[in-house]
Short mmCIF file of the C-alpha atoms (twelve columns), coordinates in Angstrom:
data_MODEL
# 
_entry.id   MODEL 
# 
loop_
_atom_site.group_PDB 
_atom_site.id 
_atom_site.type_symbol 
_atom_site.label_atom_id 
_atom_site.label_alt_id 
_atom_site.label_comp_id 
_atom_site.label_asym_id 
_atom_site.label_seq_id 
_atom_site.Cartn_x 
_atom_site.Cartn_y 
_atom_site.Cartn_z 
_atom_site.pdbx_PDB_model_num 
ATOM 1  C CA . MET A 1  54.360 128.948 15.734 1 
ATOM 2  C CA . LYS A 2  57.189 127.217 13.640 1 
ATOM 3  C CA . ILE A 3  60.704 129.314 15.773 1 
ATOM 4  C CA . THR A 4  63.206 129.218 13.199 1 
ATOM 5  C CA . SER A 5  66.087 131.345 14.731 1 
ATOM 6  C CA . THR A 6  66.916 132.615 18.050 1 
ATOM 7  C CA . GLU A 7  65.966 136.311 16.591 1 
ATOM 8  C CA . GLU A 8  62.358 134.940 16.589 1 
ATOM 9  C CA . LEU A 9  62.500 133.226 20.042 1 
ATOM 10 C CA . GLY A 10 63.565 136.311 21.654 1 
ATOM 11 C CA . LYS A 11 60.895 138.700 19.883 1 
ATOM 12 C CA . TYR A 12 58.238 136.292 20.967 1 
ATOM 13 C CA . ILE A 13 58.987 135.897 24.428 1 
ATOM 14 C CA . LYS A 14 59.647 139.839 24.599 1 
ATOM 15 C CA . ASP A 15 56.125 140.108 22.896 1 
ATOM 16 C CA . LYS A 16 54.812 138.127 25.470 1 
ATOM 17 C CA . ARG A 17 56.498 139.467 28.585 1 
ATOM 18 C CA . LYS A 18 55.264 143.197 27.245 1 
ATOM 19 C CA . LYS A 19 51.344 141.695 26.490 1 
ATOM 20 C CA . GLN A 20 51.388 140.455 29.974 1 
ATOM 21 C CA . GLY A 21 52.519 143.845 31.303 1 
ATOM 22 C CA . TYR A 22 55.591 143.143 32.817 1 
ATOM 23 C CA . THR A 23 59.446 145.108 32.582 1 
ATOM 24 C CA . GLN A 24 62.540 143.454 31.794 1 
ATOM 25 C CA . LYS A 25 63.393 145.034 35.708 1 
ATOM 26 C CA . GLU A 26 60.374 142.695 37.038 1 
ATOM 27 C CA . ILE A 27 61.308 139.758 35.445 1 
ATOM 28 C CA . SER A 28 64.712 140.085 36.159 1 
ATOM 29 C CA . ASP A 29 63.722 140.734 40.003 1 
ATOM 30 C CA . TYR A 30 61.382 137.595 39.926 1 
ATOM 31 C CA . THR A 31 63.485 135.251 38.270 1 
ATOM 32 C CA . GLY A 32 67.086 136.385 39.986 1 
ATOM 33 C CA . TYR A 33 67.951 136.782 35.784 1 
ATOM 34 C CA . SER A 34 70.059 139.433 34.675 1 
ATOM 35 C CA . ALA A 35 68.197 142.233 33.055 1 
ATOM 36 C CA . SER A 36 71.318 142.105 30.990 1 
ATOM 37 C CA . PHE A 37 70.897 138.383 29.843 1 
ATOM 38 C CA . ILE A 38 66.821 139.082 29.647 1 
ATOM 39 C CA . SER A 39 67.589 141.863 26.873 1 
ATOM 40 C CA . GLN A 40 70.155 139.451 25.296 1 
ATOM 41 C CA . LEU A 41 67.212 136.643 24.925 1 
ATOM 42 C CA . GLU A 42 64.959 139.395 23.500 1 
ATOM 43 C CA . ASN A 43 67.544 140.581 20.989 1 
ATOM 44 C CA . GLY A 44 68.432 137.078 20.006 1 
ATOM 45 C CA . LYS A 45 71.710 136.681 21.053 1 
ATOM 46 C CA . SER A 46 72.889 133.098 20.355 1 
ATOM 47 C CA . SER A 47 74.558 132.343 23.206 1 
ATOM 48 C CA . VAL A 48 72.879 132.701 26.163 1 
ATOM 49 C CA . GLU A 49 71.956 129.575 27.951 1 
ATOM 50 C CA . PHE A 50 69.109 127.593 27.099 1 
ATOM 51 C CA . GLY A 51 67.979 126.475 30.188 1 
ATOM 52 C CA . LYS A 52 67.067 129.867 31.536 1 
ATOM 53 C CA . ALA A 53 65.706 130.719 28.100 1 
ATOM 54 C CA . LEU A 54 63.666 128.170 28.478 1 
ATOM 55 C CA . HIS A 55 62.350 128.727 32.247 1 
ATOM 56 C CA . LEU A 56 61.591 132.314 31.237 1 
ATOM 57 C CA . ALA A 57 59.538 131.291 28.237 1 
ATOM 58 C CA . ASN A 58 57.819 128.775 30.985 1 
ATOM 59 C CA . MET A 59 57.231 131.135 33.242 1 
ATOM 60 C CA . LEU A 60 55.519 134.246 30.914 1 
ATOM 61 C CA . GLY A 61 53.355 130.955 29.744 1 
ATOM 62 C CA . LEU A 62 54.739 129.414 26.621 1 
ATOM 63 C CA . ASP A 63 55.749 125.967 26.012 1 
ATOM 64 C CA . LEU A 64 57.942 124.858 23.422 1 
ATOM 65 C CA . PHE A 65 57.981 121.625 21.361 1 
ATOM 66 C CA . VAL A 66 59.455 120.118 19.560 1 
ATOM 67 C CA . GLU A 67 58.656 117.533 16.407 1 
ATOM 68 C CA . GLU A 68 60.141 115.825 13.248 1 
ATOM 69 C CA . ARG A 69 59.324 116.894 10.106 1 
# 
C-alpha cells in the first residue's frame, strides 16, 4: 500500500491495532509510549516522533519500505 500522508499512516496503524484486538491503553502499557502519543499517531499528527511510529508499526507486524519512483 502506498502511504502519502501522516493521516493515511495513522489510519493504517489504527486499523492494524484494532484487527489484532488491542486497545490504545494496552499498546501504551506494552511499549511505554503514552496513550496520547498513540492517539496522535493514529490521528495523523505530522509532528510525532518517527522512530516511535516506526517501532510501533513494526511491533504490530507492519514493515515500511522506501522505493524510488
